[in-house]
N, C-alpha and C positions, 0 to 999 in steps of 0.2 A: 504493499499500499504506499510505500514511500514516494513512488513517482506520482501517484495521485495527489499526495499532499504537496509535493514540490510544485507540480503544475497548478494546482488550485491556489497555492500561496503566491505563485508568480502572477496569476490572473488578479488576485486581490491587490497585490502591490502595484501592478501596472494600472489597474483600474483606479485605485485611490490616488496615485500620483498624477496620472494623466487627466482624469475627469473630476477629481474632487472639487475643483473650483467652480464647477457647474452646480454643486450642491450646497453652496454657501448659505442658502436660506433654509435648508432642511435642518431639523433638530439633530443634535449629536446622537441621541439614542436611536433615531431612525437609521442613520448612516451606519452605526455599529451593528444594529440588529440585522441589517441586510446582509452583512458579511458573515455574521454568526449563522444565520439561516443558510446561506450559500454553503458554508463549510459543513454544516450539519447534514445537508442533503448529500454532499460529496461523500461523507462517511457512510451514510445510510445506503447509498447506491453501491458503494464499494463493497460493503459487507453483504448485500442482498443479491444484486444483479451481476456484479463482477466488474473486473477491470475495463473491458471494452466499453460498457455502458457508462462507466464512470467518466471515461475520457470523452464520450459523446456529450455528456452533460457539461463537463468542465469547459469544452470549447464550443459546444453548440449553443449553450445559453447566451454567452456574449455575442455570437454570431447572429442569433435570433434577435437579441436586444439591439444590435446595430441596425438591422433592417427595420425593425419597428421604430426606432428612434429617428432614423432618416425619413421614413415615410410620415411620421407624426409631425416632424418639424417642417417638412416641405408643405404639408397640408395646411399648417397654421402660419406660413409665411416667415419661418425662422430658419436662419442658416444652421444646418445640422452640425457644423464644425465649430463655429465661433459663437453660436447662440445669440446672434444679433438679429434684430434690434433687441438690446438687453431689457429695455422697459416692457416690451411685449412678452418676452420670455418669462420675466418675473411675474407679470400679470397672469399669464396662463398657469404658472405654477402656484399662484395664490400667495406670493410673497410680497410684503410691503418693505422693499429695500430702497 
């Protein structure tokens, strides 16, 4: 199970580092619980379904998220890479920043 943990930790580290600034209005408990749930599901799949399905989840979930994110942003007139215009992005997320 070491490769599963290494891969999922790399996804968490890369996701937090590269995309954390887009979550500046989200509460810390929500950001933390998202990663705890992700790692919990990795452990559950690894113990029950096996290694191949664990890697499908580890790399498939971010791929699915990227497709969903891009389509959602384009539908709402937001740049999917820079989240501009920022005021519209914040409004859609329900943040008062």
